[in-house]
N, C-alpha and C positions, 0 to 999 in steps of 0.2 A: 745322779740326776741328769748330767749332761749326756751320758751314754744313752739313757732312755729317750731323751729328746731327739738325739741324732737317729736312734733306731726308729722312732716314730716318724720322723721326716722321711727317712729312707723307705719305710713301708708305705707311707702315704704317696710318695712318688711312684713306687711300683704299682700300687693300687690304681692310681690315676692313669698310668700308662696302659694298664690292662683294660680299664674302663673305656678309654679312648680307642684302643685297638679293636675292641669288640662291639662298639656302638657306632652305627653310621651317623646318628644325629650328633653325638659328641665329636666325632671326627670332623664332620662338616663345620661344626661350630668352631673348632680349633683352627681349621684352615681359613675360615672367614675372618677370624680374629687376627691371625697372622698376616693376612693380606691387608687388613685395615691398618695394622701397626706399621707394616712396610711402606704403605702409602704415606702415612704421617711422617715417618722417618725421611723418606725421599723429599717430601715437601720442605721439611726443616733443613735438610742438607742443601737444597736448592736456594733457600733463603740465605743461608750462611755463605754460600759461594757467591751469591750476588752481592752481599754485604762486603765480602773480602775484595771483590773486583771493583768496588767503588760505586755500587748502586745499579741502576737500571741500564746504564750505558756499557756495562761490562760485556754483554753478549755482542754488541755491535763492534767493540774493539777486537774481540776474538775473530769475528768473521772478516774484519778488515785486514788483520794480520795474515790470515790464510790466503787471501787473494794476492 
């Protein structure tokens, strides 16, 4: 049963890759989705970095140290 599941997942991934490779609409949809996800990840990382630096003043401290 597990072997069939793994085989189905593998065939589904190969089929999806072929579909995306041969379809302009699907390819552009994948690229658009990837860009949206990367933007959200970057926003989350910026928020976490600000929280680690101690809030909104973290950026000012960094520029003051560079001068």
